[in-house]
ZADREN-919624 format. One line per 10 residues: their letters; for each residue z, x, y of N, C-alpha, C, O. Coordinates in steps of 0.02 Angstrom, whole numbers, plus 50000, padded with zeros to 5 digits. Layout:
A	Z/X/Y/Z/X/Y/Z/X/Y/Z/X/Y  ...
// end
This chain:
MEFKPLNTRI	50770/47159/46423/50809/47208/46480/50850/47195/46499/50875/47140/46510  50873/47262/46511/50921/47275/46550/50926/47291/46631/50884/47323/46663  50987/47263/46655/50979/47253/46728/51027/47315/46753/51073/47330/46715  51020/47353/46813/51067/47383/46838/51068/47374/46900/51017/47364/46934  51131/47376/46923/51144/47360/46992/51138/47417/47038/51168/47470/47029  51092/47405/47093/51089/47457/47137/51114/47446/47202/51091/47405/47242  51176/47494/47214/51223/47486/47273/51172/47534/47347/51179/47590/47372  51130/47484/47357/51097/47505/47424/51082/47461/47456/51087/47404/47432  51054/47471/47529/51033/47431/47571/50949/47440/47580/50925/47494/47596  50914/47390/47571/50851/47391/47561/50804/47361/47633/50806/47304/47657
VLRNDSTAGW	50778/47398/47648/50720/47380/47717/50660/47365/47695/50631/47404/47657  50634/47310/47712/50579/47289/47710/50526/47329/47742/50545/47357/47793  50463/47338/47726/50408/47369/47766/50407/47319/47827/50414/47258/47819  50398/47349/47889/50409/47311/47940/50371/47355/48004/50368/47416/48002  50349/47322/48051/50316/47347/48097/50307/47295/48160/50311/47236/48143  50293/47307/48233/50266/47267/48272/50200/47242/48269/50159/47270/48231  50184/47194/48304/50114/47164/48293/50075/47219/48325/50025/47234/48292  50083/47255/48380/50023/47315/48385/50033/47369/48331/49988/47407/48314  50096/47370/48305/50087/47436/48245/50052/47413/48196/50008/47451/48175  50059/47346/48163/50017/47325/48103/49929/47317/48134/49882/47319/48094
TAVEADDISV	49922/47311/48179/49854/47307/48207/49836/47383/48218/49775/47386/48218  49858/47434/48226/49858/47490/48213/49844/47525/48146/49813/47578/48142  49863/47501/48108/49846/47546/48044/49802/47505/47995/49795/47514/47935  49771/47456/48039/49723/47400/48002/49659/47451/47962/49644/47443/47903  49631/47497/47999/49579/47542/47972/49610/47578/47910/49570/47604/47872  49661/47582/47899/49698/47622/47846/49702/47575/47776/49701/47514/47780  49705/47606/47724/49734/47572/47658/49793/47554/47670/49799/47495/47655  49839/47575/47689/49911/47563/47707/49915/47486/47733/49962/47449/47718  49865/47469/47769/49882/47391/47783/49849/47340/47721/49820/47287/47731  49861/47366/47667/49851/47313/47616/49918/47305/47577/49938/47357/47550
LLKGEIGVEF	49946/47262/47572/50027/47254/47544/49993/47249/47462/49945/47216/47443  50022/47281/47436/50044/47268/47353/50042/47190/47344/50062/47152/47388  50022/47171/47295/50036/47109/47267/50124/47093/47278/50166/47132/47255  50138/47046/47306/50211/47034/47306/50256/47069/47363/50312/47055/47383  50216/47112/47381/50259/47157/47432/50246/47118/47500/50192/47097/47523  50317/47114/47530/50329/47086/47596/50327/47131/47650/50361/47183/47647  50286/47117/47708/50293/47139/47757/50303/47097/47828/50274/47045/47843  50347/47129/47863/50389/47090/47917/50350/47126/47968/50327/47183/47964  50344/47070/48034/50312/47089/48093/50361/47067/48161/50394/47015/48162  50360/47095/48192/50420/47089/48259/50374/47090/48326/50352/47144/48344
NPDEKSDNSI	50360/47039/48358/50339/47017/48419/50375/46993/48466/50393/46934/48464  50393/47036/48518/50378/47092/48540/50423/47147/48497/50471/47125/48465  50410/47208/48497/50452/47254/48454/50525/47251/48454/50564/47249/48406  50540/47250/48535/50604/47237/48547/50644/47176/48538/50604/47132/48557  50699/47145/48520/50731/47093/48513/50748/47062/48566/50794/47088/48599  50723/47009/48587/50740/46962/48651/50740/46893/48637/50730/46875/48579  50749/46856/48681/50755/46780/48690/50693/46756/48654/50690/46713/48611  50632/46801/48687/50553/46776/48649/50526/46801/48601/50466/46792/48590  50559/46835/48567/50531/46871/48521/50540/46825/48458/50583/46782/48448  50484/46846/48415/50462/46811/48361/50459/46866/48288/50433/46922/48283
TKFKIGDGIH	50500/46821/48233/50486/46868/48174/50454/46839/48131/50481/46791/48103  50390/46858/48111/50351/46820/48056/50340/46873/47977/50354/46933/47979  50320/46848/47927/50308/46893/47880/50251/46871/47828/50238/46811/47822  50220/46915/47793/50175/46915/47764/50190/46921/47684/50245/46946/47671  50158/46906/47639/50157/46921/47580/50080/46950/47547/50024/46924/47546  50104/47011/47522/50044/47040/47487/50012/47009/47441/50043/46971/47404  49929/47020/47434/49902/47000/47353/49874/47058/47324/49844/47055/47270  49881/47118/47359/49847/47186/47329/49764/47193/47349/49729/47240/47332  49742/47133/47391/49678/47135/47405/49660/47159/47495/49636/47207/47526  49689/47093/47507/49680/47089/47583/49709/47132/47648/49767/47153/47642
TWKDLPYYEE	49677/47146/47704/49727/47188/47745/49772/47144/47787/49773/47083/47794  49802/47183/47810/49857/47137/47854/49829/47074/47882/49850/47018/47868  49781/47085/47920/49735/47039/47976/49722/46983/47940/49730/46932/47973  49701/46973/47876/49678/46934/47839/49715/46900/47795/49690/46857/47758  49774/46915/47794/49837/46881/47760/49860/46838/47795/49871/46854/47854  49876/46765/47775/49903/46714/47824/49981/46735/47825/50004/46775/47785  50026/46698/47886/50096/46712/47895/50118/46665/47836/50086/46616/47816  50167/46682/47817/50198/46641/47765/50233/46581/47794/50271/46584/47842  50212/46515/47756/50256/46473/47786/50282/46426/47736/50240/46415/47692  50342/46393/47729/50373/46359/47664/50320/46292/47661/50288/46279/47712
TFEKDFVFTN	50311/46255/47607/50289/46202/47605/50336/46150/47571/50382/46166/47534  50315/46071/47593/50356/46033/47585/50337/46017/47502/50288/46020/47465  50403/46002/47498/50407/45965/47410/50393/45898/47388/50390/45881/47329  50385/45857/47442/50364/45790/47426/50339/45763/47485/50354/45785/47541  50298/45709/47476/50274/45660/47536/50331/45618/47564/50377/45600/47527  50328/45604/47624/50365/45570/47679/50355/45503/47680/50298/45484/47665  50402/45453/47696/50395/45379/47709/50416/45367/47777/50476/45352/47780  50386/45368/47833/50403/45354/47904/50409/45282/47929/50370/45242/47903  50441/45265/47964/50454/45181/47988/50415/45177/48056/50386/45126/48077  50418/45245/48093/50388/45231/48157/50318/45272/48153/50311/45305/48102
AFGKYLPDET	50267/45274/48201/50222/45303/48206/50217/45389/48211/50250/45425/48249  50168/45411/48161/50184/45498/48159/50124/45516/48172/50088/45523/48123  50095/45528/48237/50032/45545/48260/49982/45494/48248/49986/45444/48283  49931/45498/48201/49884/45460/48192/49896/45404/48151/49866/45350/48149  49959/45433/48105/49986/45373/48067/50027/45321/48082/50085/45331/48102  50004/45268/48076/50053/45196/48108/50072/45163/48030/50036/45162/47980  50134/45138/48039/50160/45084/47984/50122/45038/47968/50090/45018/48016  50111/45009/47917/50072/44953/47899/50116/44893/47914/50163/44892/47953  50085/44827/47866/50120/44770/47872/50174/44787/47821/50205/44737/47802  50194/44844/47793/50264/44849/47751/50308/44880/47807/50363/44898/47788
GSVTIAAKGK	50293/44890/47882/50343/44920/47913/50346/44996/47906/50384/45030/47941  50304/45024/47857/50321/45119/47835/50239/45128/47835/50193/45089/47843  50244/45188/47824/50170/45236/47819/50206/45299/47779/50255/45334/47793  50162/45296/47726/50174/45374/47685/50126/45422/47711/50069/45407/47727  50154/45487/47717/50142/45538/47748/50124/45585/47687/50168/45597/47646  50061/45612/47680/50041/45636/47621/50067/45726/47651/50033/45765/47685  50140/45737/47620/50155/45807/47656/50155/45855/47592/50149/45916/47599  50159/45835/47548/50174/45883/47476/50123/45938/47473/50062/45926/47467  50149/46002/47477/50102/46054/47464/50089/46092/47548/50071/46148/47565  50107/46039/47583/50082/46064/47666/50144/46103/47689/50203/46091/47678
TMSELLLDAY	50113/46162/47731/50167/46180/47780/50178/46142/47849/50141/46095/47864  50222/46161/47884/50227/46122/47927/50181/46113/47987/50185/46066/48027  50140/46160/47989/50090/46172/48038/50032/46144/48011/49994/46132/48059  50001/46124/47949/49963/46097/47927/49988/46031/47929/49948/45993/47956  50049/45999/47907/50071/45930/47929/50041/45919/48002/49985/45895/48010  50078/45936/48047/50078/45925/48129/49989/45935/48145/49957/45887/48167  49966/45978/48138/49893/45983/48160/49863/45919/48118/49832/45880/48154  49866/45900/48054/49847/45840/48026/49861/45766/48056/49824/45718/48049  49922/45766/48092/49950/45713/48109/49927/45690/48179/49915/45632/48195  49922/45761/48227/49919/45757/48313/49855/45793/48313/49833/45800/48370
ATEKTDINIV	49821/45814/48272/49759/45859/48309/49684/45834/48270/49677/45825/48210  49644/45828/48312/49582/45811/48276/49531/45849/48294/49504/45832/48346  49506/45903/48262/49469/45965/48271/49401/45926/48295/49388/45869/48277  49354/45967/48342/49300/45941/48363/49257/45996/48349/49271/46048/48378  49206/45995/48307/49173/46055/48291/49090/46053/48306/49048/46098/48303  49083/45983/48324/48998/45992/48348/49025/45998/48440/49037/45954/48481  49026/46053/48443/49040/46072/48511/48994/46088/48561/48951/46127/48541  48988/46067/48635/48932/46083/48683/48913/46147/48691/48955/46192/48691  48848/46160/48698/48834/46238/48696/48775/46246/48760/48718/46222/48759  48795/46274/48797/48746/46301/48851/48715/46372/48836/48741/46428/48832
YPTVSLSAQK	48655/46353/48830/48616/46420/48823/48601/46474/48888/48610/46454/48945  48580/46539/48874/48582/46579/48927/48513/46554/48968/48460/46535/48943  48531/46559/49032/48485/46564/49074/48469/46619/49126/48508/46665/49138  48413/46611/49153/48407/46653/49223/48400/46606/49283/48382/46547/49287  48428/46663/49344/48415/46616/49413/48379/46674/49451/48387/46734/49443  48334/46638/49496/48293/46687/49528/48293/46674/49605/48274/46620/49628  48311/46718/49637/48303/46738/49716/48242/46770/49730/48225/46823/49705  48206/46736/49773/48134/46784/49772/48131/46771/49870/48140/46720/49902  48119/46825/49887/48116/46835/49948/48028/46828/49991/47984/46851/49955  48009/46808/50044/47935/46814/50078/47904/46731/50049/47844/46721/50053
ISSYEVGTKV	47935/46694/50029/47917/46636/49980/47904/46594/50045/47951/46562/50070  47844/46595/50072/47820/46547/50135/47758/46522/50133/47729/46523/50079  47731/46498/50181/47662/46473/50201/47637/46529/50250/47668/46550/50299  47563/46554/50223/47565/46584/50296/47471/46576/50301/47428/46551/50264  47470/46617/50380/47416/46614/50379/47370/46640/50367/47370/46700/50378  47295/46602/50331/47246/46654/50275/47242/46727/50311/47244/46732/50373  47238/46776/50272/47221/46818/50307/47286/46873/50304/47274/46933/50302  47342/46851/50303/47399/46899/50310/47405/46913/50228/47387/46881/50179  47442/46984/50239/47456/47007/50172/47530/47018/50163/47564/47047/50206  47550/46997/50112/47622/46979/50092/47650/47013/50015/47620/46995/49965
APSYSITFNE	47694/47049/50012/47727/47078/49950/47793/47063/49946/47839/47091/49976  47796/47007/49901/47867/46968/49890/47891/47010/49842/47860/47048/49804  47967/46997/49847/48011/47027/49811/48057/46980/49771/48055/46920/49782  48093/47003/49729/48138/46966/49698/48209/46975/49659/48212/47034/49640  48256/46947/49645/48310/46970/49596/48345/46922/49563/48357/46865/49584  48365/46948/49502/48359/46900/49437/48428/46905/49429/48450/46962/49430  48466/46859/49420/48538/46841/49390/48527/46804/49313/48493/46756/49296  48575/46853/49274/48553/46824/49223/48629/46788/49183/48683/46817/49177  48612/46719/49162/48678/46679/49151/48694/46682/49079/48644/46666/49047  48743/46696/49042/48761/46725/48983/48761/46655/48938/48756/46655/48877
GSYEFGPATG	48767/46595/48981/48782/46522/48943/48852/46511/48928/48900/46535/48957  48851/46481/48890/48931/46461/48864/48951/46421/48810/48905/46384/48791  49005/46416/48779/49024/46369/48729/49085/46337/48761/49124/46366/48799  49089/46266/48740/49132/46211/48752/49214/46230/48763/49247/46210/48811  49234/46267/48715/49307/46298/48709/49310/46367/48705/49363/46390/48686  49253/46416/48722/49248/46462/48716/49246/46514/48657/49237/46485/48604  49252/46571/48653/49267/46608/48720/49198/46643/48766/49147/46612/48754  49192/46679/48797/49133/46692/48834/49080/46711/48782/49099/46723/48725  49020/46714/48797/48979/46723/48734/48964/46800/48721/48953/46824/48666  48965/46834/48784/48956/46902/48766/48892/46924/48759/48878/46981/48740
IVADSYTVTF	48841/46870/48777/48756/46889/48780/48742/46914/48845/48754/46888/48900  48711/46972/48831/48682/46989/48901/48598/47003/48872/48571/47001/48817  48571/47020/48956/48494/47020/48941/48457/47084/48915/48468/47141/48936  48413/47068/48870/48382/47138/48847/48332/47163/48889/48324/47220/48909  48293/47101/48902/48224/47129/48938/48224/47073/48999/48259/47022/49001  48171/47096/49052/48141/47027/49073/48077/47037/49104/48058/47091/49126  48044/46979/49105/47972/46971/49106/47962/46938/49184/47987/46882/49181  47938/46949/49243/47929/46910/49283/47847/46918/49324/47831/46973/49346  47816/46877/49328/47735/46878/49348/47733/46831/49417/47763/46782/49436  47673/46880/49447/47662/46840/49506/47584/46862/49513/47568/46921/49510
DNQTLTTKNG	47532/46805/49524/47468/46824/49539/47443/46878/49492/47430/46934/49513  47436/46861/49431/47431/46934/49385/47448/46994/49377/47416/47040/49353  47528/46990/49412/47555/47038/49405/47607/47027/49369/47637/46973/49372  47631/47086/49320/47700/47086/49283/47743/47145/49291/47728/47205/49285  47803/47116/49308/47858/47160/49318/47903/47154/49268/47904/47099/49241  47957/47214/49239/48001/47196/49183/48074/47219/49214/48119/47232/49173  48086/47225/49279/48149/47238/49298/48184/47188/49336/48152/47144/49366  48238/47191/49338/48296/47146/49365/48288/47120/49427/48292/47062/49446  48271/47181/49465/48251/47171/49543/48179/47213/49542/48164/47256/49501  48140/47191/49595/48078/47214/49608/48031/47181/49669/48042/47130/49701
TFSEVEIGDN	47985/47219/49673/47937/47200/49725/47864/47208/49702/47846/47260/49676  47816/47147/49713/47760/47148/49683/47707/47184/49740/47723/47187/49799  47661/47204/49721/47604/47245/49762/47594/47177/49812/47603/47117/49800  47568/47219/49888/47535/47169/49922/47467/47133/49905/47414/47160/49886  47481/47053/49919/47419/47029/49905/47396/46988/49963/47436/46969/50005  47326/46971/49967/47293/46944/50044/47310/46869/50024/47301/46854/49965  47333/46822/50066/47347/46759/50058/47260/46731/50086/47227/46745/50136  47246/46686/50028/47180/46635/50054/47187/46578/50046/47239/46549/50032  47124/46551/50056/47109/46482/50088/47146/46438/50033/47172/46386/50052  47151/46454/49970/47183/46403/49908/47226/46450/49875/47229/46445/49814
FNKKITATAT	47260/46494/49902/47315/46535/49874/47370/46499/49871/47394/46475/49922  47395/46491/49816/47465/46442/49800/47503/46478/49734/47474/46461/49682  47539/46507/49725/47566/46557/49695/47628/46561/49687/47654/46560/49742  47672/46565/49640/47740/46551/49624/47763/46630/49581/47722/46660/49546  47823/46652/49591/47850/46698/49547/47883/46662/49494/47920/46614/49506  47870/46688/49423/47899/46656/49363/47945/46712/49335/47934/46772/49345  47998/46687/49296/48041/46744/49267/48073/46703/49203/48082/46643/49195  48085/46757/49160/48123/46743/49110/48144/46810/49082/48119/46864/49096  48202/46797/49032/48246/46849/49001/48236/46863/48941/48196/46820/48923  48248/46898/48895/48244/46920/48816/48322/46938/48808/48358/46964/48850
YYESDVNPVS	48338/46917/48749/48412/46918/48735/48417/46903/48662/48378/46869/48628  48478/46938/48639/48487/46951/48554/48559/46900/48548/48596/46887/48596  48566/46883/48499/48650/46864/48480/48689/46918/48495/48669/46976/48500  48759/46894/48504/48810/46941/48516/48851/46942/48453/48827/46915/48404  48918/46975/48446/48946/46973/48400/49016/46917/48404/49069/46918/48374  48992/46871/48453/49063/46827/48461/49057/46769/48433/49000/46744/48429  49104/46739/48410/49072/46662/48377/49109/46615/48426/49151/46637/48466  49093/46557/48423/49137/46501/48475/49166/46481/48431/49147/46487/48373  49233/46447/48452/49283/46421/48423/49288/46361/48442/49255/46346/48492  49339/46298/48403/49349/46227/48394/49379/46222/48461/49380/46274/48495
NLGNPLEDKK	49403/46170/48485/49469/46146/48515/49532/46163/48477/49589/46156/48499  49519/46179/48434/49600/46216/48379/49594/46300/48384/49633/46342/48361  49544/46308/48414/49530/46389/48396/49511/46411/48354/49515/46472/48350  49483/46376/48303/49464/46394/48236/49388/46414/48251/49354/46384/48294  49361/46473/48209/49298/46506/48231/49251/46473/48211/49265/46448/48156  49195/46458/48231/49125/46424/48198/49076/46454/48225/49049/46450/48280  49064/46499/48156/49019/46541/48167/48939/46512/48160/48891/46536/48190  48937/46463/48120/48873/46421/48128/48855/46389/48180/48799/46363/48178  48894/46384/48236/48884/46371/48310/48863/46415/48354/48856/46404/48414  48853/46474/48321/48846/46541/48390/48763/46537/48385/48719/46526/48344
ISNDGESMTT	48772/46554/48462/48699/46561/48508/48645/46610/48429/48650/46670/48413  48616/46578/48408/48567/46653/48363/48497/46614/48344/48480/46555/48349  48468/46669/48322/48407/46674/48304/48400/46696/48258/48340/46709/48260  48427/46719/48190/48426/46757/48140/48412/46821/48144/48377/46851/48103  48443/46851/48201/48435/46925/48215/48368/46932/48259/48351/46984/48288  48332/46871/48259/48284/46877/48315/48305/46880/48383/48362/46869/48404  48242/46899/48424/48259/46891/48497/48249/46815/48527/48212/46775/48498  48281/46798/48579/48275/46729/48605/48258/46735/48685/48281/46784/48714  48215/46685/48726/48196/46687/48769/48223/46634/48818/48223/46577/48797  48245/46644/48879/48257/46594/48926/48214/46547/48946/48154/46561/48943
AAVESGAISG	48232/46491/48967/48169/46451/48997/48148/46473/49061/48194/46502/49091  48093/46470/49093/48057/46497/49137/48065/46470/49205/48040/46415/49219  48098/46504/49250/48122/46477/49318/48052/46511/49356/48016/46558/49340  48050/46465/49412/47996/46472/49478/48030/46463/49524/48079/46427/49532  47983/46521/49580/48019/46514/49659/47966/46474/49685/47916/46456/49652  47977/46460/49741/47941/46419/49788/47867/46444/49791/47852/46501/49774  47832/46410/49809/47741/46435/49816/47744/46469/49887/47776/46454/49937  47703/46517/49874/47672/46572/49946/47606/46543/49941/47571/46553/49892  47585/46503/49997/47520/46473/50000/47500/46498/50057/47537/46537/50088  47428/46476/50086/47400/46487/50144/47360/46429/50175/47330/46385/50145
YRNSWYYVGE	47367/46438/50249/47341/46384/50267/47291/46405/50346/47300/46462/50368  47255/46370/50375/47224/46389/50437/47248/46360/50511/47239/46302/50529  47280/46411/50548/47298/46372/50594/47254/46332/50647/47198/46347/50666  47296/46273/50668/47260/46245/50722/47262/46285/50805/47300/46333/50810  47237/46271/50846/47238/46295/50907/47238/46267/50978/47195/46224/50985  47272/46279/51027/47257/46250/51087/47257/46298/51135/47298/46343/51134  47208/46291/51184/47201/46329/51252/47214/46278/51316/47189/46222/51325  47254/46307/51352/47250/46271/51424/47262/46331/51483/47318/46354/51497  47198/46351/51514/47186/46378/51564/47128/46382/51600/47087/46337/51593  47112/46448/51658/47070/46432/51691/46991/46475/51687/46948/46488/51729
DCETEINSNF	46998/46489/51615/46932/46517/51598/46872/46479/51561/46860/46488/51501  46838/46439/51598/46790/46406/51585/46719/46426/51570/46672/46392/51551  46725/46488/51583/46641/46507/51565/46621/46543/51501/46564/46547/51480  46683/46571/51468/46675/46608/51412/46656/46564/51355/46679/46507/51346  46614/46595/51318/46591/46560/51240/46650/46546/51207/46695/46589/51202  46654/46487/51183/46700/46448/51146/46686/46482/51058/46652/46452/51016  46716/46538/51047/46710/46568/50972/46764/46580/50927/46801/46531/50920  46777/46621/50900/46818/46647/50858/46874/46683/50893/46934/46668/50899  46831/46745/50918/46867/46797/50968/46901/46742/51019/46962/46740/51010  46882/46703/51063/46903/46672/51117/46957/46626/51090/47004/46626/51129
IRTNGSSKNK	46965/46590/51043/47014/46548/51024/47069/46590/50984/47127/46570/50984  47053/46646/50951/47126/46688/50925/47125/46730/50994/47187/46736/50994  47115/46750/51027/47124/46791/51077/47176/46754/51145/47228/46773/51171  47136/46699/51155/47161/46666/51217/47202/46591/51185/47238/46564/51227  47201/46568/51143/47221/46513/51115/47310/46529/51083/47332/46583/51066  47334/46484/51085/47400/46476/51055/47396/46431/50978/47369/46376/50979  47413/46449/50938/47423/46429/50880/47481/46372/50871/47539/46373/50893  47450/46324/50833/47495/46262/50823/47546/46279/50745/47597/46249/50727  47511/46337/50710/47546/46347/50650/47542/46290/50586/47581/46245/50571  47494/46307/50563/47482/46266/50495/47432/46226/50524/47435/46203/50581
NTTSFGTITI	47363/46211/50462/47328/46148/50502/47353/46072/50507/47375/46034/50464  47343/46063/50579/47371/46014/50607/47337/45962/50642/47289/45995/50662  47328/45909/50660/47298/45878/50705/47350/45839/50760/47330/45808/50809  47412/45846/50744/47457/45837/50802/47487/45889/50842/47521/45929/50811  47481/45897/50907/47485/45939/50959/47546/45917/50982/47581/45967/50991  47572/45874/50994/47622/45814/51040/47600/45821/51105/47542/45805/51118  47646/45848/51161/47615/45828/51235/47598/45894/51242/47624/45944/51217  47558/45889/51274/47525/45964/51319/47533/45961/51390/47505/45913/51418  47562/46000/51423/47583/46003/51500/47510/46048/51506/47483/46093/51475  47495/46006/51570/47405/46038/51603/47448/46043/51672/47472/45995/51702
PGGTKRVMIA	47452/46117/51690/47473/46130/51759/47410/46116/51812/47353/46114/51788  47419/46108/51882/47364/46090/51906/47325/46161/51940/47352/46211/51965  47260/46146/51933/47212/46200/51929/47193/46216/51870/47160/46267/51862  47209/46175/51819/47179/46204/51745/47113/46189/51742/47101/46129/51751  47054/46234/51731/46989/46232/51720/46962/46232/51642/46905/46218/51622  47017/46250/51606/46993/46212/51532/47049/46200/51480/47097/46238/51473  47038/46145/51445/47092/46118/51403/47048/46107/51337/47001/46068/51336  47063/46139/51290/47033/46169/51219/47091/46135/51162/47152/46139/51166  47050/46100/51108/47101/46096/51049/47052/46119/50990/46994/46099/50992  47075/46163/50937/47031/46167/50886/47057/46169/50820/47097/46212/50802
VPGAHTLTSV	47038/46126/50784/47065/46111/50731/47018/46128/50652/46962/46105/50642  47043/46157/50617/47003/46163/50550/46974/46103/50515/47005/46050/50516  46915/46107/50485/46881/46065/50467/46830/46004/50512/46805/46008/50568  46828/45950/50463/46775/45917/50526/46833/45842/50537/46865/45808/50497  46825/45839/50601/46870/45781/50627/46839/45759/50711/46804/45789/50752  46875/45685/50709/46842/45667/50782/46908/45647/50832/46962/45626/50811  46894/45655/50882/46930/45640/50943/46937/45563/50958/46887/45534/50978  46986/45533/50951/47007/45459/50956/47021/45451/51033/46996/45407/51068  47056/45489/51051/47095/45456/51118/47132/45536/51145/47156/45580/51110  47126/45534/51219/47162/45569/51247/47205/45550/51320/47179/45552/51375
TDVDGMGLDV	47267/45533/51308/47295/45496/51342/47318/45532/51404/47353/45581/51388  47312/45525/51470/47328/45558/51521/47396/45522/51542/47392/45466/51568  47464/45556/51531/47525/45527/51549/47543/45506/51609/47567/45452/51626  47525/45573/51655/47544/45572/51729/47473/45515/51764/47481/45477/51812  47415/45522/51729/47360/45478/51775/47346/45408/51738/47294/45388/51712  47427/45368/51746/47423/45299/51731/47430/45275/51668/47450/45218/51654  47409/45331/51619/47411/45339/51534/47340/45309/51527/47338/45260/51490  47276/45330/51557/47236/45321/51540/47209/45355/51498/47232/45412/51492  47156/45336/51456/47115/45370/51401/47070/45419/51438/47039/45393/51484  47060/45480/51429/47023/45528/51464/46974/45572/51419/46948/45625/51438
SDNFKTLNNI	46966/45541/51354/46944/45572/51297/46861/45585/51313/46825/45623/51280  46842/45548/51363/46761/45546/51379/46752/45609/51415/46696/45633/51410  46800/45644/51453/46795/45723/51487/46798/45777/51436/46795/45837/51448  46807/45748/51369/46802/45805/51320/46726/45794/51279/46695/45742/51267  46712/45863/51262/46641/45862/51221/46659/45881/51149/46712/45911/51151  46640/45878/51094/46648/45902/51031/46605/45962/51022/46551/45968/51051  46632/46007/50979/46587/46059/50972/46604/46076/50900/46655/46107/50887  46558/46054/50848/46567/46065/50763/46552/46132/50752/46533/46174/50792  46567/46139/50666/46560/46203/50651/46563/46266/50695/46522/46311/50696  46612/46260/50727/46645/46337/50753/46667/46372/50700/46708/46347/50661
AVNGANGYKA	46634/46457/50691/46673/46477/50645/46725/46527/50673/46712/46574/50710  46798/46506/50642/46840/46546/50671/46887/46584/50615/46910/46550/50569  46899/46655/50618/46926/46696/50578/46989/46671/50558/47022/46634/50595  47009/46690/50496/47087/46702/50485/47103/46760/50530/47070/46788/50574  47181/46774/50498/47226/46832/50516/47190/46908/50506/47156/46908/50455  47191/46953/50531/47157/47005/50502/47084/46990/50492/47053/47019/50447  47062/46957/50522/46974/46968/50522/46960/46933/50453/46902/46934/50433  47012/46899/50410/46988/46845/50360/46933/46809/50385/46932/46792/50445  46873/46792/50333/46822/46768/50339/46838/46698/50365/46888/46664/50353  46785/46682/50405/46777/46620/50445/46776/46551/50419/46734/46536/50377
ADYTVFVCDK	46810/46518/50436/46793/46447/50413/46788/46393/50479/46814/46394/50535  46757/46361/50457/46704/46286/50520/46779/46264/50548/46823/46245/50509  46787/46268/50599/46813/46216/50643/46789/46162/50696/46731/46166/50717  46823/46122/50715/46803/46065/50753/46846/46085/50814/46907/46093/50812  46801/46094/50877/46832/46104/50934/46832/46057/50992/46775/46054/51016  46878/46016/51025/46870/45970/51080/46883/46003/51150/46940/46022/51161  46831/46011/51201/46847/46053/51254/46827/46021/51321/46768/46009/51332  46871/46009/51364/46863/45983/51445/46862/46044/51485/46910/46082/51490  46797/46054/51517/46785/46107/51552/46783/46071/51624/46747/46021/51624  46812/46083/51679/46824/46061/51746/46830/46137/51807/46881/46166/51828
SEGLAATKYI	46769/46148/51818/46776/46201/51880/46796/46204/51926/46800/46254/51961  46816/46138/51939/46846/46111/52010/46946/46111/52005/46987/46106/52051  46954/46119/51948/47021/46102/51921/47030/46036/51896/46988/45991/51894  47097/46035/51875/47119/45973/51858/47184/45962/51880/47226/46007/51871  47200/45911/51905/47268/45880/51929/47317/45899/51883/47302/45894/51823  47382/45922/51901/47429/45942/51843/47465/45867/51813/47482/45820/51849  47470/45871/51751/47484/45801/51705/47497/45848/51640/47499/45909/51627  47504/45774/51598/47512/45797/51531/47476/45754/51492/47464/45694/51498  47454/45809/51435/47398/45753/51371/47419/45764/51327/47450/45815/51311  47400/45688/51279/47428/45675/51218/47360/45661/51173/47323/45613/51181
FAIN	47351/45712/51124/47285/45687/51077/47287/45643/51017/47337/45644/50981  47249/45615/51008/47252/45567/50923/47183/45593/50918/47133/45591/50955  47198/45620/50858/47138/45666/50816/47132/45634/50741/47181/45640/50703  47080/45604/50722/47061/45581/50643/47028/45659/50628/47004/45672/50573
// end
């Protein structure tokens, strides 16, 4: 073969990192076998610029070609520790370097890749309003707001997973929105309900990476293209109770029934037998305690009357039907009442009820 000298300057194909990326979709990003492509990053020369090159194989596009690095021609023998390699009893250690690039050699000696990464799967957080205990007969329309948490990979990147749909249930009602309000419900005696929420999602195009930044496609949150559902979360419970009531006043003539108790009495909120210390003004003609269910009066301490037990002044009325809020169906109460038409002396009472 005859060789002829070529008196000219040759410029290898070159571009910036951004430029090579921009032509990725075109066939021109495939270097011919043996063709060299030079990359300048950044495009303008500076103290921080890096020049690298790749050698084409006629098949792979620019992004799929590795940057060229020289490989070592032989192994090394070190007398000092080199990363994980330590001298043995001979005082030296042989490092298998032949055929490796500098990057491969350093990574092998100083880096241990973790591929069994920690994965946090997507969850939902639920914020609910009007979650409380209510007197039976109260009508409540609870509302909610859901936050979707996309999960995470131990070494990143962000999973990129988004919620596809929501399922939120309460008292046989189902909503499918991220935020919503359920239809009004009436709270009954045995009412004890919670809002429950889940979200459905699909895998994203994002792959997790190892601690060395290598993609771990097999560790991606996935279900072979099928949907996945978060664990269910619940709100606190909405429940019902019967009020306990007390009355301290001058009306000792009116029949004690549901209307008198609810109209004139003061509620203690929730079914309780603990009324604390009740102040009795001078001239009081009726003191009444009304408690849901069957109970007995153990004692009534007259605080300002030498601490004497005056429970004998109270009579017990059993099975007094008392309605809930808004005329809700009545339940039987036990009522303890002291009627004194001549009026009581000012004092304080402490009730003990079983």
